[in-house]
N, C-alpha and C positions, 0 to 999 in steps of 0.2 A: 319346532326346539329340536325335539329331536334326532328330525331330516339332519340338518343343519350339521349337527356333533359328526349324525353319520358323514357326510358328506366329507365334513373337516377331517372325518379319523381316515375313511379310504382313500382321500387322498394325500394321507401322507402314509400310510401306509401303501399306496403306489412310489411314491420316491420313495421308501427307504426298499423294497422293493428293485427298483431301476438303482440303486444306489450301490445297491449288494448285487448285481448283476455286474455292472460294467466294472465293480473293482475288481473282477475277478478277468477283463478284457483289456488289452494291451494301450487304451486309453492314453490321452497323452496327459503328462503330470505337470508340476508346476516348476520353470524351470528356474523361477527365481531371480534373475536379471538387479543385476543392480552396480555400484560401484564399491567393489569392494579391496582392489590395488592398486585406485588412483581415481582419485577424486575426476577424470576428464575420461577414465577407460571401462567401460559396463561388458561385466565379466560375469559367469556364474558364477556362486559362492565354491572356493578351492576343494576337489572328487566329492560334489553334488551331483547326486545317481537321475536322472530323470529319463523320462518314455515320452516319443516323438512320436504321431502317426498322422496318417493325413484323410482326410471326407468324413461323410457319416462311417464308412463301412472299415473306418482304421489300416489303411492299407499304407506300405511301406510302412511299416513299425521300425522304431531302432529302439535300444534302450541305452544313453550313455551316462557316462562321464568324462567330469571337467578335469584337468590337472591340477597339479598345486601351487596354478598360479591363475585359475579357475577358466583357461579355455579349450576349445572344446574336442584335447587330441587324450592318447595316453602316455605320451613323451615330457615326461618331467622336468621343468627348464631350470638350470641349471648355469651358471655362467664358464661358457664356453665362443672362446674367439674365432669359431672353423666353424660355426653352426652359421647357418641364415635365414632368416626370419620370411616367412611368409606371410607379408598384410597385407590384406580390403574384407569385404564383408562378405556374406552369405558364401559368395562361392567359393570362398580360402575355404569359411567351417565346416556347409557343406552334410551341415545338420541328416541332409535325405538320401545321404549315402555312411552304408559299411567306410569306416578309419583308411582300410587299403583301396578303395575307391578313390579317395576322395587325393584331392593334386600333393599334397603335403605329402604323403605317401608314394603314392609317385613319383617323385621329386628324389625325395629322399633316396629310394628304388636306384633312381636312375643317377646321381651323383654318387651313389656309393662310399666313397668316402666321407660324409656332410651330415649330418644330421639337421634336419627342417623344422626349425619352431614353426607351428600355425597360431598366426595371433588376428584367427578373423572375427569380426563381430559384427554380426548379422543388422539389415539397418541402418551401417553407419558408410561417411563419405570422406571424402579427402583429407581434411583438416585432424578428422580422430585417426584415420591412416598416420596422418605425422606425429602425429601422441602417443601411438604404440610404438613407431619408430625411434621414440624418442625416448619411454620406458625399454625398449629393447638396447638401446645401446650401455644408459649407464644397468642394469641392472643383470643384464648379460653378457656384458662387454663384445655383443653382435656388432658388425662391420660391414653385412655382407645381405642386400632386402632385396627379394621379388617381390611386387606389390601388383595382386589386380585390379584393374580399373574397369567396370564392369561402365555402361551406357550412358547412368541417371547421375552418376558421380557427381562432374559439374555441375547442374542444378540442384541438387540434391546436399550438396556447400551449404548453402541461403539458411540465415536462419528461421526456422520454424515451418524445416519442408518437412519435419518429421524422420529423419533418417540422420538426424546429427546426435550422437553421443554426449558430445563436450562443445569443440571452439568449433564455430562458424565464422559465415561471414553475414554482418547485417546487408538486407536485400535494400536498401536503399546509400550507406554510406562504404558498402565495402571494405568497412573498419571490420575488427575480426573481435569475438563478443564469446559467451559462452553459452553452451542451452541447456547445460550437468540438469536433469533436474531426478535426483534419487529419489527415491519413492517412500512414501509414507506407507507401509501396511497394518491396518486395521483390525481387530476385528475378525466382522464379518471379512474381505479378505484372507487373512489365515484361513481362515473354516475354508473358503472358495475353493483355495486353493489346494485342502488336503482332500475335496470335494469329485470322486471321479466322474458322478453326474455334469456339475457345475462346468468343471474340465471336456466334455464332450456336449456341450452347448455353446461352451465361447468357445473353442481350441477346436474340434471337429467340424462342428456344423455352421461356425463363429457366425451363431447371431451375438449379436447389438442388444446388451441389458435398455440400454436409453432409448433405441427404438425400438422395442419389443416395449418397453412401458408410453410410448408415446404413441403407437397404434393401439394400444387399449383400451387409453382414458383422454385421445385427440378424436371427435367426428368427422375434421377435416384431413386429406390427405394434406403430410406435410411436405413440400419445397426439398427438395437436394439443395442443399450450402458446401458451398466449401469448406472445407476443414485445413489444419495446414498440413495434413501428408499430404494436397490435392495440391499441386506445382503447375501451372502453365506448360503447355510443350514444348520441349525446350526449340521447334523453333519461331518463339514467341523470346526466348534469353536473346538481351540483345549483345552484338557484338561485342561490342565492350565491360560489360558482363561477365563474361565469358573468358575474356584475356586478365582482367583481374584479379576471378576464381582463378584458373590454370597459372598464373603468374607469381600470385599469394602462395600456393599447393607448392611449386618447384623450387623457390626461394625458400622452402623451409627444409628441402630434400637434401638427405647428408650430403660434404664435399667429395669431393671425386679421392681426393688425398688418403680420407678416411678407409672407403672404401667401394665397392660397386653397388651401384640402384638400379634394376634392371624392371620399369613400366612393361606390364604386358595389359594391350588394350581389344578386348575383348567385342567383339562383332555377332550379327545379326545373323542365327542358325536356322531360322523360319525355313530358308527353302533356297539349297543354293545349286540350283540348275541352269542357272544363269549367273554365278555369282562376279563370275572377275564380270560384266562387263553393268551389273547393276546397279545400284550409285540412288536405293528410294530413302526412304525412313530420315524420322525429323530428327534424327539424331546426328547423322553423319554428319553436317557441320560442323557440329560442336567436336565430336570425335575430331574429322578431319584438325581444324584447328587445333585442339590439345597436342596433337602429333606434333603437327608443327611448330608450336612453343617447345616443345619438348624436344625436340629435333636440335631449331635454335641454341637452347639452352644447352649439348652436348650432354642428352641422356642417355643414356642406352632404354632402348627399346624394341619389346616384340609386338607388330603383327599379327595378331588373331587370324585378320581374316584368309591371306593368301592362303595360310595353315590347313586353317579347317575348308578352307575351299576347294585345296586340293584333295586333304581326307575326302571328300564330301565324291569329288568325282570320279575318286576311285573306286569309293567302295558301296555309296547311297544310302550308307547306314545315316540315322539319327547320332544329332552331337547333344540334345538338348534329356535331361533326366525324363522327363514324360514327356506328352501331347500338351498339359496342364502344370509342368514346370519344365521353364527355360534355362537351370541354372547347370551347369558342363557336366554332362551324365564321364563314367570312367573313361570311354574312349576317349574324351576329347581333355579329360584332365591326360592321360596318355599323350597326348601329343602336345599339348601346352610343353609337359614334365623335359620331353627328346629335348623341346628348342631350346625352353632356358638351361639343362645341361651341355646345351653347347654352347652358347651362349657363355658361360663360365668354360668350355674348354678349351674358348679363343686365347684366355690368357696362360693357362699352365702353360 
């Protein structure tokens, strides 16, 4: 009995020491994302402060603060019909970069006379972008929009993809429904949010509590089962589905007479040595079809492929944040900002 008491006491003491030590380090803290400004738009709490870091060694850490509407930018949003809304997912939020290195700030610096409202939402897709566009129109009187489209946005628009904040398309009927799921935060989760040790284990080391318990209490290995975050590769996405998804998105974009909407199409950036000839990747047909439909609808577009290709051939520098993080780095953001600014100057 005494041995058991000592064992429990020693374990608790070790946990307390680990918690105290990690509290001194820049461990990621709770983001507390939820539906604060709209029942279909996920943001941080307004003016929420949090820390983000990557991996076991807490690399690339940043201390962030959301604005008055819960988006990750220091710019407070007010009604301003001269502003440009930058819409997208983690490519727009870019929480792995300092604010001055993000596309929003670089675009604002390039445009010079127009504020840019960064309305990024990690883990979101096409119809979530439409929701943010409507919100910006209604609350900020914005007429001009720049939308960053990453390679997975089309397939991620399907309900159950794990990349939907609100409206999505039913995979069978392609009708619009909502996957909005406000968080239910119990006492245990509230405690875990404030624990540096818990954040280190589950945010930095990416441990899955369910997986840990399964391994502890099951003798037989568990086969991997596809969950809602795992979608079939895009080459298996039927062309009919692609057309329905893209057309639903295009039909809900702001009308031309209201203002300008510019779509930016991302491209693979892993190896551009033969980029002008290279047509690989499973997503290329979906991307090409999206661009074709957008062109037929008369929507303004910027193709990132020739921009990134020319840059790489001139400099041989990477456009990714790191070898493990393939978001746009400051160099990529600068190139895209220049291209967008050039499009806006065409109408001046």
